[in-house]
N, C-alpha and C positions, 0 to 999 in steps of 0.2 A: 484298937482304936484310936486315931489321932484327934477325933473331934472336940474342938473348943481348946487345944492346946497350942503354946507358943511354938514357933520354930526359928530359932535364933543360930541354929548350928545342925550341921548335918548328924551330929552325935544326940539330936534331940529325937531321932528316929531309931528304930530298931531295925535291923536288916531285913525283917518280915514286913515292916512298915515302909522301909524303902522299896521293897519289892511290889507293895500293893500301889503306890504312888506311881512307879515306873510302868507298870502294866497299865495303868488307867491313862498316863500320857502317851504311850504308844497308840492306845485305843482312840484316844482323842485326836492324836494326828491322822489316823486312819478315817476321820469323820464318823465314828460310830456314836458320837454324843452331839451331833449337829442339831436335833430337836428336843433336846434334853436341857431344861433350865432349872437345875438343883438348888441354884442360888437366888432364885426369883424374891424379890423383895429386901434383899439384904444388901448392906452398903460397905464399902471398905475405904478407909481414908489411906491416902498414899502420900507420906512426909518426905520431903527431899530437901537434904542439905547439900546435896551434890547434883551436878547436872546429870541429865539422864536422858537417852533415847530408847534404848531397850526395855531397861526396867519400867520406864513409865508407860510406854505403848503396851508392854505385854500384860502388865497386871491391869490396866485400864481395859484393853480389848477383852482381855480374859475375863473379866467381871461382867461386861457386857453379854459376851458370849453364853455365859452361864446364867444369864438373867438378872444379874445384880447390877450394881451401880457402884463406881469408883469417883472419889472425889479427891483432887490434887491439892495439897498444902504446900507451899514453899516456905522456908526457914524465914525468908523476909516477911512472909504473913504471920506466922505463929511465934517466931523468936524461940524455938526450941532451948530451954536453959537459960536464956537470956532476958527476954521479954516476959516469960512465965516458966515456972519451975517445970521440969519434965514431968513431975509426979502429979501436978494439976492439969496437965495437958491430957495426961492419960485418963484421970478422973472424969474430965469433960467428954473426951471423945468416946468413953464406955457408955455414955448415956445417949449417944446418937448414931453411932455406927456398930458394925457387927465385927469389925476387925480392921487391924492397922498394920501397914505395910511400912517400914521405915528404911531410908537409904540414908545413911548417916556417916559421920566420922568415928565416933567411939562406939565400941560395943556395949560399953556400959550404958550408953543412951538407951539402947534396945533394951537391955535388961531393966532398966528404970521403968520405962514404959510397961515391960510385961509385967513387973512387981506391982503396979498400982493400977492395971487395967485387967478387969474380968472378962476380956475378949481376947482372942488370938492376935498375938504380936509376930509379924513375919519380918526376918532380916533379909531386906532386898540389897543390902551390902553395907559392910561396916569395914573401916581400916584393918580390923583383925580377921573376918571370916567373909565369904559370899557363897553361902550354901544353896542359894536359889539357882545361882548359875550352875553349880555343880550338879543339880538334878537336871538341867538341860544338856550338860556335858556328858553325864552317863546315860541319858536317853540317846544321844548321839553315838556313843561308843558301843551301847547294845544294840542299835541298828545295824552296826557293822560287824560283830563278833557274837551276838548272841546274848542271853542272860547270864551265863556263867561265865564271870569275868575272872575268876581264881587263877592266878599267876600270870595275867596278862601284865605285859610291862608299860606302865604309864610313866613317862619320862617328863618332868616340868624343867624347863629351861628359862633362867633369868631370875628375876628378883624373888626373894622368899617372902612374899607379899601375903594378902587374904586369899589369894587363889592358890597358893601353895599351901598355905594352912589347911584350907578346905579340901584340897587333894589327898592331903594326909588322911583327914578325916574319913573321906571317902574309900580310901584303902582300908581302914580298918572295917568299915560296914561290907565291903565287896571282896576282900580278897585279893585286890590287885597289887601288883609289885610296883611299889612308887618310889621313884628315884627322884631327887631333886638336885638339880644342876646350877650351883651359883657361884658368883665369886666369893672369896673370903669376906666375912663380915656382913654378909647379905643373906644369911641362913633363915629360915622359917622360925616362927615364934618358939621359945624353948617350951612354953607350956602345952603348946600343941604336939610338939616331939614327945613330951611325957605322956600324953594322952596315947601316943601309940605303944610307949613302952608299957604302960598299965595294961594295955590290951593285948599285949604279947605279940605285937605287929611290928616287924621289921622295916624300917625306912632307910633307903640308901641316900646320904649325903655326900655329895663330891663336888668339886672343882673342875673335873677332867670332862671337856667336852666330847670324848671318845664314849661316854656312858650313852649318847644319843644313839649309838650305833644299834640296830635291830630293835629299836622300840616299837611297840604296836600302836602306841599313841605318843605323838610328841607335841606339847602344848606349851605355849609361852603367852606372855602378858606383857604390859608396858613396863619400861625401866623406871619411868618417873610417875608415880600415881598422883592423883590430885592432891594438893597439899603440900607436895615435895618439890616443887618448882624451884625452890631456892637450892637444892641439892643437885640441880639438873646437870651442870657441868661435870660436878664429881661422878655423879651416877654414869654418865654417858662415858667418862674414861674408865670406870670399873667393869662396865659391861661390854666393853669393845670385844668383839669375837663371840658373843652370845646372842649372834643374829641368826634367825630360821631363814634359809635362803633355798632355792630349789636344790642347790648341790647339797645341803644337809639333808634335805628330805630323801635323796637319793640313797642316804646312808642308813635310814630307818627300815623296818622290814618292808619287803616287797608289797604286803597287804596293809601295811601300816598307815595311819592317817595323821592328818595335822590339825590341830585345834587351836583357836585364839578366840579369848572372850568378847573381843573388841571394846572400844575402837581401837585401830591399829595406829602406831605412830611409825608410818612407814619411813624406812631409811635408819630407823633404830632397831627395835627387837625383830624386825621381820621387814619384808619387801613385798610389793604388789603380786610378783610371780610366784610367791608362795602361796599367797592367800587364793589365788587362781590357779594353783597346781593341781594335777589330777587327784593327789593325795590329799588335797585339802577338804574339809568338811566344814569349814568356818561359817557358810551362811545358812547350811543345815542346822548347825549348832545355834545359830541366831534364832531361825525358825523355832527352834524347840525350846526356847524361853518361853513362848507361848503356851506350848501343849504342856510343859512340865509344869509351869506355874498354875496353870488351870486345874491339873492334877492335883496340886498342893492344896489350892483353895479349897477344891471339892471335899477333899479328906479332913481337913480343918474347919470349914464350915458348912459342909452339905448337910448336916443333921440339926442345923440352928432354924429357928421359925422366925419370922419377921416380928418384932416387938411392936409394931403401930397398927 
């Protein structure tokens, strides 16, 4: 059971726990939880160091639909680690709310919140990992291919960023064959690659765009993440050719699908014709942020009792 635990990485789950969360997410998407309020009386603090559309809306709406309440805290308000120590913020929040979701720059910030708060802390995004997004991604992939994804080729094209790192972790959990296609110097985090080595899972790293051919899932993300604006010109030159277009989508498997976590920087990593392509599941994927995160909230907080 995941009740009361933190979710900072997809590897904080066992394969069996992941299965339970995704089964719940599919059930929620089918509307089978419409009249169920398992988080009645519970509150979730949403901390944002970075701007957000999908993360803020889906966690807020998700808590409401499950009977709970979300409160949004911007970094301008709380000064996480500047106006106030992260550990003190954690110790305050644990007295008032039942869980914390953080969308932050440093993974260490989330770890420090988790170390000092005796309530669940959820990674809504860090520069290292984006595990909540991957729950929605794999819900979308399972809707297409079923729950047994062993051997399915998931090809991540672009920057070896937090999404690439979390895809590697999901490959460890699910048995998908993960290939990461990046320019030289933009590979995924070495520690994450070591996680795969320790688990005995092979991850293919390549600079060859031909690796996209025959993919069951083609995934991309922005070339320039928040906080990397000073590197924009260098990155655009490095990633030239790594753009998902309708022509590229014709080279993946006939049954293959295209995913992007959004927001898209059209004209860079993809084009509108790709996100609107018949093989695109980008907007189903965005919807599934709501269902997958509701399922996560239920499994982390569903057994908790209101303290007031």
